N, CA, C and O atoms as a Maestro MAE file, in Angstrom:
{
 s_m_m2io_version
 :::
 2.0.0
}

f_m_ct {
 s_m_title
 :::
 protein
 m_atom[304] {
  # First column is atom index #
  i_m_mmod_type
  r_m_x_coord
  r_m_y_coord
  r_m_z_coord
  i_m_residue_number
  s_m_chain_name
  s_m_pdb_residue_name
  s_m_pdb_atom_name
  i_m_atomic_number
  :::
  1 25 0.814 -1.177 0.041 1 A "MET " " N  " 7
  2 3 -0.069 -0.034 0.013 1 A "MET " " CA " 6
  3 2 0.907 1.210 -0.034 1 A "MET " " C  " 6
  4 15 1.937 1.195 0.639 1 A "MET " " O  " 8
  5 25 0.577 2.278 -0.830 2 A "THR " " N  " 7
  6 3 1.322 3.504 -0.855 2 A "THR " " CA " 6
  7 2 1.092 4.347 0.343 2 A "THR " " C  " 6
  8 15 0.100 4.184 1.054 2 A "THR " " O  " 8
  9 25 1.967 5.218 0.569 3 A "LEU " " N  " 7
  10 3 1.763 6.149 1.726 3 A "LEU " " CA " 6
  11 2 0.487 6.959 1.519 3 A "LEU " " C  " 6
  12 15 -0.252 7.201 2.474 3 A "LEU " " O  " 8
  13 25 0.222 7.378 0.294 4 A "GLU " " N  " 7
  14 3 -0.985 8.111 0.096 4 A "GLU " " CA " 6
  15 2 -2.244 7.397 0.457 4 A "GLU " " C  " 6
  16 15 -3.192 7.934 1.031 4 A "GLU " " O  " 8
  17 25 -2.184 6.060 0.057 5 A "ASN " " N  " 7
  18 3 -3.370 5.167 0.386 5 A "ASN " " CA " 6
  19 2 -3.476 4.980 1.896 5 A "ASN " " C  " 6
  20 15 -4.593 4.932 2.412 5 A "ASN " " O  " 8
  21 25 -2.308 4.866 2.666 6 A "GLU " " N  " 7
  22 3 -2.418 4.610 4.013 6 A "GLU " " CA " 6
  23 2 -2.930 5.918 4.674 6 A "GLU " " C  " 6
  24 15 -3.726 5.825 5.608 6 A "GLU " " O  " 8
  25 25 -2.544 7.044 4.267 7 A "ILE " " N  " 7
  26 3 -3.036 8.322 4.830 7 A "ILE " " CA " 6
  27 2 -4.503 8.457 4.525 7 A "ILE " " C  " 6
  28 15 -5.229 8.925 5.402 7 A "ILE " " O  " 8
  29 25 -4.982 8.114 3.433 8 A "LYS " " N  " 7
  30 3 -6.377 8.162 3.142 8 A "LYS " " CA " 6
  31 2 -7.203 7.152 4.059 8 A "LYS " " C  " 6
  32 15 -8.302 7.447 4.531 8 A "LYS " " O  " 8
  33 25 -6.587 5.975 4.256 9 A "GLU " " N  " 7
  34 3 -7.279 5.046 5.108 9 A "GLU " " CA " 6
  35 2 -7.428 5.494 6.520 9 A "GLU " " C  " 6
  36 15 -8.448 5.269 7.171 9 A "GLU " " O  " 8
  37 25 -6.328 6.172 7.011 10 A "ILE " " N  " 7
  38 3 -6.350 6.754 8.392 10 A "ILE " " CA " 6
  39 2 -7.415 7.875 8.528 10 A "ILE " " C  " 6
  40 15 -8.107 8.010 9.537 10 A "ILE " " O  " 8
  41 25 -7.489 8.649 7.455 11 A "LEU " " N  " 7
  42 3 -8.489 9.776 7.531 11 A "LEU " " CA " 6
  43 2 -9.881 9.248 7.509 11 A "LEU " " C  " 6
  44 15 -10.785 9.826 8.112 11 A "LEU " " O  " 8
  45 25 -10.062 8.190 6.843 12 A "GLU " " N  " 7
  46 3 -11.434 7.608 6.680 12 A "GLU " " CA " 6
  47 2 -11.794 6.727 7.919 12 A "GLU " " C  " 6
  48 15 -12.968 6.471 8.186 12 A "GLU " " O  " 8
  49 25 -10.827 6.306 8.611 13 A "ASN " " N  " 7
  50 3 -10.987 5.405 9.760 13 A "ASN " " CA " 6
  51 2 -10.274 5.798 10.937 13 A "ASN " " C  " 6
  52 15 -9.728 4.958 11.651 13 A "ASN " " O  " 8
  53 25 -10.242 7.167 11.210 14 A "PHE " " N  " 7
  54 3 -9.411 7.711 12.293 14 A "PHE " " CA " 6
  55 2 -9.700 7.041 13.693 14 A "PHE " " C  " 6
  56 15 -8.800 6.653 14.438 14 A "PHE " " O  " 8
  57 25 -10.922 6.954 13.949 15 A "GLU " " N  " 7
  58 3 -11.314 6.372 15.323 15 A "GLU " " CA " 6
  59 2 -10.888 4.917 15.584 15 A "GLU " " C  " 6
  60 15 -10.676 4.514 16.728 15 A "GLU " " O  " 8
  61 25 -10.759 4.085 14.417 16 A "GLN " " N  " 7
  62 3 -10.326 2.763 14.625 16 A "GLN " " CA " 6
  63 2 -8.876 2.625 14.363 16 A "GLN " " C  " 6
  64 15 -8.380 1.499 14.377 16 A "GLN " " O  " 8
  65 25 -8.123 3.716 14.113 17 A "THR " " N  " 7
  66 3 -6.697 3.596 13.811 17 A "THR " " CA " 6
  67 2 -5.942 3.938 15.113 17 A "THR " " C  " 6
  68 15 -6.220 4.946 15.762 17 A "THR " " O  " 8
  69 25 -4.987 3.071 15.469 18 A "SER " " N  " 7
  70 3 -4.229 3.319 16.700 18 A "SER " " CA " 6
  71 2 -3.401 4.513 16.568 18 A "SER " " C  " 6
  72 15 -3.038 4.903 15.459 18 A "SER " " O  " 8
  73 25 -3.058 5.168 17.753 19 A "SER " " N  " 7
  74 3 -2.215 6.349 17.758 19 A "SER " " CA " 6
  75 2 -0.833 5.984 17.268 19 A "SER " " C  " 6
  76 15 -0.138 6.801 16.664 19 A "SER " " O  " 8
  77 25 -0.434 4.737 17.533 20 A "GLU " " N  " 7
  78 3 0.966 4.259 17.169 20 A "GLU " " CA " 6
  79 2 0.991 4.270 15.656 20 A "GLU " " C  " 6
  80 15 1.994 4.690 15.080 20 A "GLU " " O  " 8
  81 25 -0.103 3.811 14.955 21 A "ARG " " N  " 7
  82 3 -0.062 3.813 13.505 21 A "ARG " " CA " 6
  83 2 -0.084 5.224 12.979 21 A "ARG " " C  " 6
  84 15 0.571 5.537 11.985 21 A "ARG " " O  " 8
  85 25 -0.805 6.043 13.617 22 A "ILE " " N  " 7
  86 3 -0.793 7.420 13.070 22 A "ILE " " CA " 6
  87 2 0.487 8.092 13.233 22 A "ILE " " C  " 6
  88 15 0.882 8.842 12.340 22 A "ILE " " O  " 8
  89 25 1.195 7.890 14.321 23 A "LEU " " N  " 7
  90 3 2.572 8.414 14.506 23 A "LEU " " CA " 6
  91 2 3.598 7.846 13.605 23 A "LEU " " C  " 6
  92 15 4.547 8.519 13.202 23 A "LEU " " O  " 8
  93 25 3.396 6.523 13.268 24 A "GLU " " N  " 7
  94 3 4.262 5.916 12.240 24 A "GLU " " CA " 6
  95 2 4.216 6.559 10.882 24 A "GLU " " C  " 6
  96 15 5.217 6.817 10.214 24 A "GLU " " O  " 8
  97 25 2.957 6.799 10.521 25 A "ILE " " N  " 7
  98 3 2.768 7.514 9.215 25 A "ILE " " CA " 6
  99 2 3.199 8.957 9.192 25 A "ILE " " C  " 6
  100 15 3.664 9.452 8.165 25 A "ILE " " O  " 8
  101 25 3.048 9.661 10.342 26 A "LEU " " N  " 7
  102 3 3.434 10.994 10.504 26 A "LEU " " CA " 6
  103 2 5.083 11.061 10.359 26 A "LEU " " C  " 6
  104 15 5.653 11.920 9.687 26 A "LEU " " O  " 8
  105 25 5.700 10.101 11.038 27 A "ASN " " N  " 7
  106 3 7.168 9.968 10.842 27 A "ASN " " CA " 6
  107 2 7.580 9.722 9.401 27 A "ASN " " C  " 6
  108 15 8.650 10.153 8.971 27 A "ASN " " O  " 8
  109 25 6.800 9.088 8.722 28 A "GLN " " N  " 7
  110 3 7.138 8.747 7.298 28 A "GLN " " CA " 6
  111 2 6.966 9.912 6.446 28 A "GLN " " C  " 6
  112 15 7.745 10.046 5.502 28 A "GLN " " O  " 8
  113 25 6.012 10.816 6.658 29 A "ILE " " N  " 7
  114 3 5.898 12.001 5.770 29 A "ILE " " CA " 6
  115 2 6.715 13.128 6.385 29 A "ILE " " C  " 6
  116 15 6.865 14.123 5.676 29 A "ILE " " O  " 8
  117 25 7.239 13.126 7.537 30 A "LYS " " N  " 7
  118 3 8.028 14.216 8.007 30 A "LYS " " CA " 6
  119 2 9.194 14.689 7.151 30 A "LYS " " C  " 6
  120 15 9.455 15.890 7.081 30 A "LYS " " O  " 8
  121 25 9.914 13.753 6.485 31 A "PRO " " N  " 7
  122 3 11.106 14.177 5.587 31 A "PRO " " CA " 6
  123 2 10.578 14.874 4.331 31 A "PRO " " C  " 6
  124 15 11.363 15.561 3.677 31 A "PRO " " O  " 8
  125 25 9.344 14.752 3.961 32 A "PHE " " N  " 7
  126 3 8.796 15.381 2.810 32 A "PHE " " CA " 6
  127 2 8.606 16.988 2.971 32 A "PHE " " C  " 6
  128 15 8.601 17.699 1.966 32 A "PHE " " O  " 8
  129 25 8.467 17.470 4.124 33 A "PHE " " N  " 7
  130 3 8.305 18.863 4.329 33 A "PHE " " CA " 6
  131 2 9.626 19.564 3.946 33 A "PHE " " C  " 6
  132 15 10.734 19.199 4.340 33 A "PHE " " O  " 8
  133 25 9.378 20.638 3.116 34 A "LYS " " N  " 7
  134 3 10.516 21.319 2.553 34 A "LYS " " CA " 6
  135 2 11.188 22.274 3.608 34 A "LYS " " C  " 6
  136 15 12.353 22.632 3.436 34 A "LYS " " O  " 8
  137 25 10.514 22.657 4.620 35 A "ASN " " N  " 7
  138 3 10.974 23.553 5.696 35 A "ASN " " CA " 6
  139 2 11.299 22.756 6.806 35 A "ASN " " C  " 6
  140 15 10.467 21.996 7.303 35 A "ASN " " O  " 8
  141 25 12.606 22.884 7.295 36 A "GLU " " N  " 7
  142 3 13.145 22.142 8.459 36 A "GLU " " CA " 6
  143 2 12.403 22.402 9.699 36 A "GLU " " C  " 6
  144 15 12.189 21.509 10.519 36 A "GLU " " O  " 8
  145 25 11.986 23.686 9.854 37 A "LEU " " N  " 7
  146 3 11.210 24.157 11.033 37 A "LEU " " CA " 6
  147 2 9.945 23.314 11.196 37 A "LEU " " C  " 6
  148 15 9.571 22.875 12.284 37 A "LEU " " O  " 8
  149 25 9.304 23.119 10.017 38 A "ILE " " N  " 7
  150 3 7.939 22.327 10.142 38 A "ILE " " CA " 6
  151 2 8.269 20.914 10.580 38 A "ILE " " C  " 6
  152 15 7.555 20.312 11.381 38 A "ILE " " O  " 8
  153 25 9.368 20.390 10.038 39 A "SER " " N  " 7
  154 3 9.665 19.008 10.474 39 A "SER " " CA " 6
  155 2 10.004 18.839 11.958 39 A "SER " " C  " 6
  156 15 9.629 17.884 12.638 39 A "SER " " O  " 8
  157 25 10.786 19.912 12.414 40 A "GLU " " N  " 7
  158 3 11.201 19.997 13.902 40 A "GLU " " CA " 6
  159 2 10.024 20.144 14.708 40 A "GLU " " C  " 6
  160 15 9.907 19.461 15.725 40 A "GLU " " O  " 8
  161 25 9.032 21.062 14.321 41 A "TYR " " N  " 7
  162 3 7.808 21.314 15.053 41 A "TYR " " CA " 6
  163 2 6.918 19.970 15.186 41 A "TYR " " C  " 6
  164 15 6.335 19.672 16.229 41 A "TYR " " O  " 8
  165 25 6.885 19.240 14.071 42 A "LEU " " N  " 7
  166 3 6.107 18.022 14.001 42 A "LEU " " CA " 6
  167 2 6.757 16.947 14.936 42 A "LEU " " C  " 6
  168 15 6.103 16.176 15.638 42 A "LEU " " O  " 8
  169 25 8.111 16.988 14.861 43 A "GLN " " N  " 7
  170 3 8.844 15.936 15.725 43 A "GLN " " CA " 6
  171 2 8.499 16.219 17.228 43 A "GLN " " C  " 6
  172 15 8.324 15.300 18.028 43 A "GLN " " O  " 8
  173 25 8.410 17.569 17.572 44 A "GLY " " N  " 7
  174 3 8.175 17.942 18.954 44 A "GLY " " CA " 6
  175 2 6.684 17.493 19.272 44 A "GLY " " C  " 6
  176 15 6.461 16.952 20.355 44 A "GLY " " O  " 8
  177 25 5.736 17.686 18.431 45 A "LYS " " N  " 7
  178 3 4.341 17.153 18.715 45 A "LYS " " CA " 6
  179 2 4.294 15.715 18.789 45 A "LYS " " C  " 6
  180 15 3.644 15.165 19.678 45 A "LYS " " O  " 8
  181 25 4.959 15.043 17.888 46 A "ILE " " N  " 7
  182 3 5.096 13.512 17.947 46 A "ILE " " CA " 6
  183 2 5.679 13.031 19.239 46 A "ILE " " C  " 6
  184 15 5.203 12.032 19.777 46 A "ILE " " O  " 8
  185 25 6.720 13.707 19.789 47 A "GLN " " N  " 7
  186 3 7.279 13.308 21.059 47 A "GLN " " CA " 6
  187 2 6.408 13.564 22.287 47 A "GLN " " C  " 6
  188 15 6.449 12.879 23.308 47 A "GLN " " O  " 8
  189 25 5.610 14.628 22.084 48 A "LYS " " N  " 7
  190 3 4.619 14.856 23.120 48 A "LYS " " CA " 6
  191 2 3.627 13.751 23.292 48 A "LYS " " C  " 6
  192 15 3.307 13.299 24.391 48 A "LYS " " O  " 8
  193 25 3.122 13.311 22.055 49 A "ILE " " N  " 7
  194 3 2.298 12.201 22.111 49 A "ILE " " CA " 6
  195 2 2.897 10.905 22.787 49 A "ILE " " C  " 6
  196 15 2.311 10.270 23.664 49 A "ILE " " O  " 8
  197 25 4.144 10.590 22.269 50 A "LEU " " N  " 7
  198 3 4.827 9.467 22.763 50 A "LEU " " CA " 6
  199 2 5.111 9.489 24.216 50 A "LEU " " C  " 6
  200 15 5.283 8.414 24.791 50 A "LEU " " O  " 8
  201 25 5.178 10.606 24.869 51 A "ASP " " N  " 7
  202 3 5.454 10.840 26.297 51 A "ASP " " CA " 6
  203 2 4.134 10.647 27.030 51 A "ASP " " C  " 6
  204 15 4.170 10.384 28.232 51 A "ASP " " O  " 8
  205 25 2.971 10.760 26.392 52 A "SER " " N  " 7
  206 3 1.786 10.671 27.110 52 A "SER " " CA " 6
  207 2 1.407 9.180 27.462 52 A "SER " " C  " 6
  208 15 1.579 8.266 26.655 52 A "SER " " O  " 8
  209 25 0.881 8.998 28.717 53 A "ASP " " N  " 7
  210 3 0.543 7.656 29.086 53 A "ASP " " CA " 6
  211 2 -0.961 7.345 28.887 53 A "ASP " " C  " 6
  212 15 -1.394 6.204 29.044 53 A "ASP " " O  " 8
  213 25 -1.771 8.426 28.528 54 A "ASP " " N  " 7
  214 3 -3.206 8.274 28.457 54 A "ASP " " CA " 6
  215 2 -3.560 8.126 26.966 54 A "ASP " " C  " 6
  216 15 -3.241 8.974 26.133 54 A "ASP " " O  " 8
  217 25 -4.206 7.052 26.693 55 A "ASP " " N  " 7
  218 3 -4.609 6.688 25.305 55 A "ASP " " CA " 6
  219 2 -5.602 7.765 24.725 55 A "ASP " " C  " 6
  220 15 -5.479 8.225 23.590 55 A "ASP " " O  " 8
  221 25 -6.526 8.101 25.543 56 A "VAL " " N  " 7
  222 3 -7.468 9.139 25.150 56 A "VAL " " CA " 6
  223 2 -6.792 10.406 24.742 56 A "VAL " " C  " 6
  224 15 -7.099 10.963 23.688 56 A "VAL " " O  " 8
  225 25 -5.850 10.892 25.576 57 A "GLU " " N  " 7
  226 3 -5.079 12.062 25.263 57 A "GLU " " CA " 6
  227 2 -4.234 11.890 24.027 57 A "GLU " " C  " 6
  228 15 -4.143 12.846 23.257 57 A "GLU " " O  " 8
  229 25 -3.612 10.767 23.765 58 A "LYS " " N  " 7
  230 3 -2.879 10.453 22.630 58 A "LYS " " CA " 6
  231 2 -3.642 10.617 21.317 58 A "LYS " " C  " 6
  232 15 -3.208 11.211 20.330 58 A "LYS " " O  " 8
  233 25 -4.918 9.976 21.432 59 A "LYS " " N  " 7
  234 3 -5.812 10.229 20.233 59 A "LYS " " CA " 6
  235 2 -6.187 11.626 19.992 59 A "LYS " " C  " 6
  236 15 -6.237 12.071 18.846 59 A "LYS " " O  " 8
  237 25 -6.458 12.356 21.052 60 A "LYS " " N  " 7
  238 3 -6.807 13.723 20.910 60 A "LYS " " CA " 6
  239 2 -5.676 14.467 20.365 60 A "LYS " " C  " 6
  240 15 -5.952 15.307 19.509 60 A "LYS " " O  " 8
  241 25 -4.464 14.319 20.696 61 A "LEU " " N  " 7
  242 3 -3.231 14.973 20.235 61 A "LEU " " CA " 6
  243 2 -3.080 14.682 18.725 61 A "LEU " " C  " 6
  244 15 -2.776 15.539 17.895 61 A "LEU " " O  " 8
  245 25 -3.332 13.341 18.449 62 A "CYS " " N  " 7
  246 3 -3.150 12.909 17.130 62 A "CYS " " CA " 6
  247 2 -4.178 13.584 16.155 62 A "CYS " " C  " 6
  248 15 -3.839 13.927 15.022 62 A "CYS " " O  " 8
  249 25 -5.378 13.752 16.614 63 A "ARG " " N  " 7
  250 3 -6.425 14.424 15.810 63 A "ARG " " CA " 6
  251 2 -5.923 15.731 15.403 63 A "ARG " " C  " 6
  252 15 -6.127 16.120 14.253 63 A "ARG " " O  " 8
  253 25 -5.240 16.488 16.301 64 A "ALA " " N  " 7
  254 3 -4.736 17.819 16.009 64 A "ALA " " CA " 6
  255 2 -3.683 17.859 14.908 64 A "ALA " " C  " 6
  256 15 -3.404 18.908 14.326 64 A "ALA " " O  " 8
  257 25 -3.132 16.744 14.649 65 A "LEU " " N  " 7
  258 3 -2.138 16.595 13.543 65 A "LEU " " CA " 6
  259 2 -2.609 16.176 12.276 65 A "LEU " " C  " 6
  260 15 -1.792 16.052 11.364 65 A "LEU " " O  " 8
  261 25 -3.912 15.920 12.069 66 A "LEU " " N  " 7
  262 3 -4.545 15.506 10.875 66 A "LEU " " CA " 6
  263 2 -4.143 16.472 9.689 66 A "LEU " " C  " 6
  264 15 -3.965 15.989 8.571 66 A "LEU " " O  " 8
  265 25 -3.997 17.837 9.915 67 A "PRO " " N  " 7
  266 3 -3.760 18.633 8.801 67 A "PRO " " CA " 6
  267 2 -2.490 18.319 8.068 67 A "PRO " " C  " 6
  268 15 -2.351 18.642 6.888 67 A "PRO " " O  " 8
  269 25 -1.527 17.669 8.775 68 A "TYR " " N  " 7
  270 3 -0.277 17.251 8.178 68 A "TYR " " CA " 6
  271 2 -0.603 16.254 7.062 68 A "TYR " " C  " 6
  272 15 0.001 16.305 5.990 68 A "TYR " " O  " 8
  273 25 -1.554 15.350 7.308 69 A "PHE " " N  " 7
  274 3 -1.958 14.357 6.274 69 A "PHE " " CA " 6
  275 2 -2.576 15.129 5.061 69 A "PHE " " C  " 6
  276 15 -2.250 14.835 3.911 69 A "PHE " " O  " 8
  277 25 -3.401 16.041 5.316 70 A "ASP " " N  " 7
  278 3 -4.029 16.790 4.279 70 A "ASP " " CA " 6
  279 2 -2.976 17.520 3.423 70 A "ASP " " C  " 6
  280 15 -3.078 17.545 2.197 70 A "ASP " " O  " 8
  281 25 -1.962 18.114 4.083 71 A "TRP " " N  " 7
  282 3 -0.875 18.923 3.360 71 A "TRP " " CA " 6
  283 2 -0.130 17.863 2.498 71 A "TRP " " C  " 6
  284 15 0.208 18.157 1.352 71 A "TRP " " O  " 8
  285 25 0.114 16.724 2.988 72 A "TYR " " N  " 7
  286 3 0.875 15.691 2.195 72 A "TYR " " CA " 6
  287 2 0.085 15.350 0.991 72 A "TYR " " C  " 6
  288 15 0.639 15.330 -0.108 72 A "TYR " " O  " 8
  289 25 -1.175 15.080 1.125 73 A "LEU " " N  " 7
  290 3 -2.018 14.651 0.020 73 A "LEU " " CA " 6
  291 2 -2.184 15.804 -0.997 73 A "LEU " " C  " 6
  292 15 -2.411 15.549 -2.180 73 A "LEU " " O  " 8
  293 25 -2.081 16.961 -0.581 74 A "GLN " " N  " 7
  294 3 -2.270 18.156 -1.502 74 A "GLN " " CA " 6
  295 2 -0.935 18.530 -2.082 74 A "GLN " " C  " 6
  296 15 -0.874 19.517 -2.816 74 A "GLN " " O  " 8
  297 25 0.154 17.815 -1.811 75 A "GLY " " N  " 7
  298 3 1.370 17.968 -2.452 75 A "GLY " " CA " 6
  299 2 2.329 18.901 -1.587 75 A "GLY " " C  " 6
  300 15 3.262 19.481 -2.143 75 A "GLY " " O  " 8
  301 25 2.121 19.026 -0.377 76 A "LEU " " N  " 7
  302 3 2.844 19.885 0.540 76 A "LEU " " CA " 6
  303 2 2.906 21.282 -0.017 76 A "LEU " " C  " 6
  304 15 3.480 22.172 0.610 76 A "LEU " " O  " 8
  :::
 }
 m_bond[303] {
  # First column is bond index #
  i_m_from
  i_m_to
  i_m_order
  :::
  1 1 2 1
  2 2 3 1
  3 3 4 2
  4 3 5 1
  5 5 6 1
  6 6 7 1
  7 7 8 2
  8 7 9 1
  9 9 10 1
  10 10 11 1
  11 11 12 2
  12 11 13 1
  13 13 14 1
  14 14 15 1
  15 15 16 2
  16 15 17 1
  17 17 18 1
  18 18 19 1
  19 19 20 2
  20 19 21 1
  21 21 22 1
  22 22 23 1
  23 23 24 2
  24 23 25 1
  25 25 26 1
  26 26 27 1
  27 27 28 2
  28 27 29 1
  29 29 30 1
  30 30 31 1
  31 31 32 2
  32 31 33 1
  33 33 34 1
  34 34 35 1
  35 35 36 2
  36 35 37 1
  37 37 38 1
  38 38 39 1
  39 39 40 2
  40 39 41 1
  41 41 42 1
  42 42 43 1
  43 43 44 2
  44 43 45 1
  45 45 46 1
  46 46 47 1
  47 47 48 2
  48 47 49 1
  49 49 50 1
  50 50 51 1
  51 51 52 2
  52 51 53 1
  53 53 54 1
  54 54 55 1
  55 55 56 2
  56 55 57 1
  57 57 58 1
  58 58 59 1
  59 59 60 2
  60 59 61 1
  61 61 62 1
  62 62 63 1
  63 63 64 2
  64 63 65 1
  65 65 66 1
  66 66 67 1
  67 67 68 2
  68 67 69 1
  69 69 70 1
  70 70 71 1
  71 71 72 2
  72 71 73 1
  73 73 74 1
  74 74 75 1
  75 75 76 2
  76 75 77 1
  77 77 78 1
  78 78 79 1
  79 79 80 2
  80 79 81 1
  81 81 82 1
  82 82 83 1
  83 83 84 2
  84 83 85 1
  85 85 86 1
  86 86 87 1
  87 87 88 2
  88 87 89 1
  89 89 90 1
  90 90 91 1
  91 91 92 2
  92 91 93 1
  93 93 94 1
  94 94 95 1
  95 95 96 2
  96 95 97 1
  97 97 98 1
  98 98 99 1
  99 99 100 2
  100 99 101 1
  101 101 102 1
  102 102 103 1
  103 103 104 2
  104 103 105 1
  105 105 106 1
  106 106 107 1
  107 107 108 2
  108 107 109 1
  109 109 110 1
  110 110 111 1
  111 111 112 2
  112 111 113 1
  113 113 114 1
  114 114 115 1
  115 115 116 2
  116 115 117 1
  117 117 118 1
  118 118 119 1
  119 119 120 2
  120 119 121 1
  121 121 122 1
  122 122 123 1
  123 123 124 2
  124 123 125 1
  125 125 126 1
  126 126 127 1
  127 127 128 2
  128 127 129 1
  129 129 130 1
  130 130 131 1
  131 131 132 2
  132 131 133 1
  133 133 134 1
  134 134 135 1
  135 135 136 2
  136 135 137 1
  137 137 138 1
  138 138 139 1
  139 139 140 2
  140 139 141 1
  141 141 142 1
  142 142 143 1
  143 143 144 2
  144 143 145 1
  145 145 146 1
  146 146 147 1
  147 147 148 2
  148 147 149 1
  149 149 150 1
  150 150 151 1
  151 151 152 2
  152 151 153 1
  153 153 154 1
  154 154 155 1
  155 155 156 2
  156 155 157 1
  157 157 158 1
  158 158 159 1
  159 159 160 2
  160 159 161 1
  161 161 162 1
  162 162 163 1
  163 163 164 2
  164 163 165 1
  165 165 166 1
  166 166 167 1
  167 167 168 2
  168 167 169 1
  169 169 170 1
  170 170 171 1
  171 171 172 2
  172 171 173 1
  173 173 174 1
  174 174 175 1
  175 175 176 2
  176 175 177 1
  177 177 178 1
  178 178 179 1
  179 179 180 2
  180 179 181 1
  181 181 182 1
  182 182 183 1
  183 183 184 2
  184 183 185 1
  185 185 186 1
  186 186 187 1
  187 187 188 2
  188 187 189 1
  189 189 190 1
  190 190 191 1
  191 191 192 2
  192 191 193 1
  193 193 194 1
  194 194 195 1
  195 195 196 2
  196 195 197 1
  197 197 198 1
  198 198 199 1
  199 199 200 2
  200 199 201 1
  201 201 202 1
  202 202 203 1
  203 203 204 2
  204 203 205 1
  205 205 206 1
  206 206 207 1
  207 207 208 2
  208 207 209 1
  209 209 210 1
  210 210 211 1
  211 211 212 2
  212 211 213 1
  213 213 214 1
  214 214 215 1
  215 215 216 2
  216 215 217 1
  217 217 218 1
  218 218 219 1
  219 219 220 2
  220 219 221 1
  221 221 222 1
  222 222 223 1
  223 223 224 2
  224 223 225 1
  225 225 226 1
  226 226 227 1
  227 227 228 2
  228 227 229 1
  229 229 230 1
  230 230 231 1
  231 231 232 2
  232 231 233 1
  233 233 234 1
  234 234 235 1
  235 235 236 2
  236 235 237 1
  237 237 238 1
  238 238 239 1
  239 239 240 2
  240 239 241 1
  241 241 242 1
  242 242 243 1
  243 243 244 2
  244 243 245 1
  245 245 246 1
  246 246 247 1
  247 247 248 2
  248 247 249 1
  249 249 250 1
  250 250 251 1
  251 251 252 2
  252 251 253 1
  253 253 254 1
  254 254 255 1
  255 255 256 2
  256 255 257 1
  257 257 258 1
  258 258 259 1
  259 259 260 2
  260 259 261 1
  261 261 262 1
  262 262 263 1
  263 263 264 2
  264 263 265 1
  265 265 266 1
  266 266 267 1
  267 267 268 2
  268 267 269 1
  269 269 270 1
  270 270 271 1
  271 271 272 2
  272 271 273 1
  273 273 274 1
  274 274 275 1
  275 275 276 2
  276 275 277 1
  277 277 278 1
  278 278 279 1
  279 279 280 2
  280 279 281 1
  281 281 282 1
  282 282 283 1
  283 283 284 2
  284 283 285 1
  285 285 286 1
  286 286 287 1
  287 287 288 2
  288 287 289 1
  289 289 290 1
  290 290 291 1
  291 291 292 2
  292 291 293 1
  293 293 294 1
  294 294 295 1
  295 295 296 2
  296 295 297 1
  297 297 298 1
  298 298 299 1
  299 299 300 2
  300 299 301 1
  301 301 302 1
  302 302 303 1
  303 303 304 2
  :::
 }
}
């Protein structure tokens, strides 16, 4: 499955997708951002999610990062 298809699947089935899977895909798209500051900012957000012990909080924080998927699909 292509990265684009995986992103579309996550967007369509967000509630059923684990936060670990979402973070895995975010890490895959991070190198595609042309601006290093964006990549660093995203890494900080990913780390905050990884540091959380609460699954509900992780999912909430992941939801806030969905625009990164949209940007990737739109060609950054």
